[in-house]
TORLUMSE-830199 format. One record per residue (C-alpha): chain; x, y, z. Coordinates in steps of 0.5 Angstrom, whole numbers, always signed. Example, Ala and Ser with C-alpha at 12.3 -4.5 7.8 and 13.67 -1.06 7.14 Angstrom:
<nodes>
+---+-------+-------+-------+
! c !  east ! north !    up !
+---+-------+-------+-------+
! A !   +25 !    -9 !   +16 !
! A !   +27 !    -2 !   +14 !
+---+-------+-------+-------+
</nodes>
This chain:
<nodes>
+---+-------+-------+-------+
! c !  east ! north !    up !
+---+-------+-------+-------+
! A !   -25 !   -58 !    -6 !
! A !   -20 !   -54 !    -5 !
! A !   -13 !   -53 !    -9 !
! A !    -6 !   -50 !    -7 !
! A !    -6 !   -45 !   -12 !
! A !    -2 !   -40 !   -15 !
! A !    -5 !   -34 !   -18 !
! A !    +0 !   -32 !   -24 !
! A !    +0 !   -24 !   -27 !
! A !    +5 !   -22 !   -32 !
! A !   +11 !   -27 !   -34 !
! A !   +13 !   -26 !   -26 !
! A !    +9 !   -24 !   -22 !
! A !    +6 !   -29 !   -17 !
! A !    +2 !   -30 !   -11 !
! A !    +0 !   -37 !    -6 !
! A !    -7 !   -39 !    -4 !
! A !   -13 !   -43 !    -5 !
! A !   -18 !   -44 !   -10 !
! A !   -23 !   -47 !    -7 !
! A !   -31 !   -50 !    -9 !
! A !   -36 !   -51 !    -4 !
! A !   -44 !   -50 !    -3 !
! A !   -43 !   -48 !   -12 !
! A !   -38 !   -42 !   -11 !
! A !   -32 !   -42 !   -13 !
! A !   -27 !   -37 !    -8 !
! A !   -20 !   -35 !    -8 !
! A !   -16 !   -34 !    -2 !
! A !    -8 !   -31 !    -3 !
! A !    -3 !   -32 !    +3 !
! A !    +0 !   -25 !    +3 !
! A !    +3 !   -21 !    -3 !
! A !    +8 !   -27 !    -6 !
! A !   +12 !   -24 !   -13 !
! A !    +7 !   -19 !   -15 !
! A !   +10 !   -13 !   -17 !
! A !    +6 !    -6 !   -14 !
! A !    +3 !    -5 !   -20 !
! A !    +0 !   -12 !   -21 !
! A !    -2 !   -11 !   -14 !
! A !    -6 !    -5 !   -15 !
! A !    -9 !    -8 !   -22 !
! A !   -13 !   -14 !   -17 !
! A !   -16 !    -8 !   -13 !
! A !   -18 !    -6 !   -19 !
! A !   -20 !   -12 !   -22 !
! A !   -23 !   -13 !   -15 !
! A !   -27 !    -7 !   -12 !
! A !   -23 !    -7 !    -6 !
! A !   -18 !    -1 !    -4 !
! A !   -12 !    -3 !    +0 !
! A !   -13 !   -10 !    -2 !
! A !    -5 !    -9 !    -4 !
! A !    -4 !    -6 !    +2 !
! A !    -7 !   -13 !    +6 !
! A !    -2 !   -17 !    +1 !
! A !    +4 !   -13 !    +3 !
! A !    +3 !   -14 !   +10 !
! A !    +2 !   -22 !   +10 !
! A !    -4 !   -23 !   +10 !
! A !    -9 !   -28 !    +8 !
! A !   -14 !   -24 !    +3 !
! A !   -21 !   -27 !    +0 !
! A !   -19 !   -24 !    -7 !
! A !   -26 !   -26 !   -10 !
! A !   -32 !   -31 !    -9 !
! A !   -38 !   -32 !   -14 !
! A !   -42 !   -37 !   -16 !
! A !   -40 !   -44 !   -21 !
! A !   -44 !   -41 !   -27 !
! A !   -41 !   -34 !   -26 !
! A !   -34 !   -37 !   -28 !
! A !   -33 !   -36 !   -35 !
! A !   -29 !   -37 !   -41 !
! A !   -25 !   -43 !   -36 !
! A !   -19 !   -45 !   -40 !
! A !   -14 !   -50 !   -39 !
! A !    -8 !   -49 !   -44 !
! A !    -3 !   -54 !   -47 !
! A !    +3 !   -50 !   -46 !
! A !    +1 !   -50 !   -38 !
! A !    +2 !   -58 !   -38 !
! A !    -4 !   -60 !   -34 !
! A !    -2 !   -55 !   -30 !
! A !    -6 !   -49 !   -30 !
! A !   -12 !   -45 !   -32 !
! A !   -14 !   -39 !   -35 !
! A !   -22 !   -37 !   -32 !
! A !   -26 !   -30 !   -33 !
! A !   -31 !   -28 !   -26 !
! A !   -34 !   -21 !   -27 !
! A !   -31 !   -21 !   -34 !
! A !   -25 !   -20 !   -31 !
! A !   -19 !   -25 !   -33 !
! A !   -15 !   -30 !   -28 !
! A !   -10 !   -34 !   -29 !
! A !    -8 !   -40 !   -23 !
! A !    -2 !   -45 !   -24 !
! A !    -3 !   -50 !   -19 !
! A !    +5 !   -52 !   -20 !
! A !    +9 !   -47 !   -15 !
! A !   +13 !   -42 !   -20 !
! A !   +20 !   -42 !   -19 !
! A !   +21 !   -35 !   -16 !
! A !   +15 !   -36 !   -10 !
! A !   +16 !   -39 !    -4 !
! A !   +11 !   -44 !    -1 !
! A !    +6 !   -40 !    +3 !
! A !    +6 !   -40 !   +11 !
! A !    +2 !   -46 !   +15 !
! A !    -3 !   -49 !   +11 !
! A !    -4 !   -55 !   +17 !
! A !   -11 !   -51 !   +19 !
! A !   -13 !   -52 !   +12 !
! A !   -14 !   -59 !   +12 !
! A !   -13 !   -63 !    +6 !
! A !   -10 !   -59 !    +0 !
! A !   -10 !   -61 !    -8 !
! A !    -4 !   -60 !   -11 !
! A !    +1 !   -60 !   -19 !
! A !    -3 !   -63 !   -24 !
! A !    -8 !   -67 !   -20 !
! A !   -12 !   -60 !   -18 !
! A !   -11 !   -58 !   -26 !
! A !   -15 !   -65 !   -27 !
! A !   -20 !   -63 !   -21 !
! A !   -21 !   -57 !   -24 !
! A !   -22 !   -59 !   -30 !
! A !   -27 !   -63 !   -28 !
! A !   -31 !   -59 !   -25 !
! A !   -31 !   -54 !   -31 !
! A !   -32 !   -60 !   -36 !
+---+-------+-------+-------+
</nodes>
């Protein structure tokens, strides 16, 4: 399963990417920095333990943010105020927020044709809710 997703940080920070589930592992790959500030990028570096992550995202690279076994994902919620279009989860003690709907301040990522079929929007939210049910 692959879902077009935006990682959300703060009230306006977001970056596009793909949230996937394969072989019992959950992964998120970001496509550039999107609308993340440098401070938010540094926070991502700390959460992931990956120095240089901010520079790679700023340069527009596709960068894996995390990959973890499904059973390592905790505190999964689908807050009502996301109206079925987002979720929160924790991996390795670090919180992450995702939107399956494109934030207004973020551009759509470049060519996604190489990724195959992607679920998006509220259908993506329903798909992930069924994974964690």
